[in-house]
N, C-alpha and C positions, 0 to 999 in steps of 0.2 A: 309161863304167861303166854297167852295167845289172844288174837283178835278175831272176832267173828264177823263175816260179811254175809249178809242175807241178800238174795236176789230172786226174782220171779221169772220163770220161763213158762209162758202159757199160763196154765192154771196151777202150776207147781211151784212151791217155795223151796229154794235150794239154799244150802249153807256151805260156806268155805271158811275154814279156820286157817289163819295165817300166823305164823310164829316168827318172832324176831330171830334172825340168825346171828346177829351181832349188835353191839352198841358202840356208838362213837364216843371217844374221849378227847377233849380239847379244852382250851381256855375260855370258851364262850359259856359263861356261867348263867347267863340270862338271855332272853330273846333280844333285848335292846342292844344294838351294836352288831348283831350278826349280819353279815352282808346279805343283801336281798337276792343275790344271784351267786352261783359258785364261780370261782376263779378270780374274783375281784380283789381278794386279799391273799395272793399266792404265797406269801411268806408264812402264813399261819398254818402250823402243822397240827395234824390230828392223828389219832390211832383208832383202828377198827379192832375191837376186842370181841372175839367170838363167844357166843353162848355155849354152855357146857355140851349140849347135844350136837354142836357143829364145830368142835375143836379138832376133828379128824383132819390132819394136814393134807391128806389126799384131796380134800375139797378145793384146795388152792394150789394144787400141783401145776406148775408152768405159768402161774399167774404173773410172774415177774417178766414174762416176755411181752407184756402189754404196758404201755406207758400211762394209760388212763383207764379209769373204771366208771361204770354207771352204778349209782346207788339208788335203790328204791327204798324209801323210808317213810316213817309216819310223823305227822305234825303232832307230837305228843304234848306240846305245851299250849295248844290252842284252847282258848276260852271263848265261847260264844258260838252262834249258829252261822251257817253259810247263807248267803243271799244271792239271787240271780245276777246282781250287778255289784261291783266293788269300785273302790276309789284308788287307783294305782298311785303310789308315791311319785312316780316320774311324771304324772300329769298334774302335780301340785296338790294331790290329796283331796280335790274337790270335784273333779269330773268323774262321772260314773261310766263304766264300760262293763261288758259281759264277763262273768267269772271265767268262762272258757277262753276268753281272749286275753287272759292275764295269767300270772303265776302266783296269784294270791294264795296264802296258806289256808284261807277259809273256803273250803271246797265241799261238794257233796260227799266225797270220800277223801279223808285227810291224808292223801298220799303225796309224797314229794319225789322228784326225780332230779338227780344231781350228777354232774361229771366232776371227778376229782383226779388229781395226778397221783400216781402210785410211785412212791419214793423207795420202797423196799419192803422186805418182810423181816421182822425181828423175832428172834427166839426169846421166850420168856419162860420162867418156871411154870407158868400156867398155860403154856401153849404158844403158838405163833400168832403174831399181831401184824396187821397191815399198817404201814406208815404212809400217810397220804398228806396232801396239801391242797389248799384252795376250797375247802368244804364250807358250806353255808348252813351247817347244822349245829344246834345248840348241844352242849355237853349232855350225854345221856340219851340222845335220840335213838330209838330203835331202828335197826336196819333190817328190812325184810328180804332183800335179795341183792346180789352183787353180780354184775355182768361186765365183760370186757368192752371197752370202747373201741369200735372198729372205724378208723378214719375213712376208709373207702366207701362205706355206706352211711355212717353217722354224720359225716361232714358234708353239708349241701352248700356248695360255694355260691350258688345263685339265690339262696334263700334271703328273704327280707324279714325284718324284725318289727314291722308295724311302728307304733309310737315310740318303742324303745330305741329305734335307730337314731332318732333325733336327740337322744339324751345319753348315748353310750359313752361319750367322752367328757361328761360332766364330773369333775373331781374338785374337791375343795383343797386349798392349801392349808396344811397343818403346821401350826406354829407353837413350839413348846417354850414355856417360860424356862429360863436357865436353871432354876432350882429343881424343876421337875425332871430334867435330864439326869440329874445326879442319882435319882431313885431307881432308874431302870437301866437295863443293859442295852447294847446297840441292837441286838436282835429284837428285844421288846419294843424299842423305839420304832423299828421298821414295821413290826406287826401293828402297833397302835396307829402309826401313820397311815397304813393301808386301810385299816378299819374306819378311822375317823374321816379320811378323805372322801368316803362315801356319804358323809353327812347323815348319820343315823337318826337324827331328830325327825319328828313328823313334819312332812312337807308344808303343812298349813301353819306351822309355828314360825314366826319371823321376828320374835322379840330378841334383839341382839344382846340384851342385858340378862336374859334368862340363863341360869346355870344348870347344865345337865350332868347327870352322873352315870358312869358306865363301869361295870365290873368285868374284868378280863384277867384270867388266871387268878393270882392273889393280889391283883392291883385294883384299887379304887381310883377312878379317873374323873376329875371334874373339868368341864370345858364349856365354852360358849361359842356361838356361831354368829358371825357378822359378815353378811353378803357371802362371798366365796372363800372366806377364811374361817378356820377352826382354831381357836386359841385354847391350848391346854393350860389350865390354871393351877392344878394341884394333882399330884399323884401320891398315893399312900399304899403301903403294903399292909394287907389285913390278914 
């Protein structure tokens, strides 16, 4: 499978074919609940599984010398067209701002850029797999390229984050009903706590009685939101 990008230079139409080099595997089975930025749910683990044409282990030789990686990937679950302005969740979901001033997934070219932590390389019968954490990609997302993160050039200490700076420390308190904790492991509780603390519901919905559903791994999670609290009501394995 490959993706075709057409572009015009002068009077000439050019074409680039980009092929996924890998696919991500994790517990995010749907878009709802996936963190809106990378690194916000650091306990959530993922695997990068290489496509057949890119399983040559020489391609990742010495990669473990780097603690973090850049992933260039495709918004494969997008439905709908991009618009010049979007409504960022951090601005309440009502104020519009320019698409290039946001990280909205609905863009002229549906490409994503993510930093993840590299935890190691695993040998499998089907080749080597990269073990990562902190990804904001839904399970099955195609990855087009992988590059090492270089702190001395990629980290800009004096950088400012626009409107996001005002909301970077906004996290909800996650409260589990006692019976829900019996269904999950401690690791799963930590993962769900990090995911739900980001308040995955649409920002413009403020009905404290509304029940939301989230699928993660083999878990079906029901919860409601009241001010800065997330109440986990029911967890089932499916």
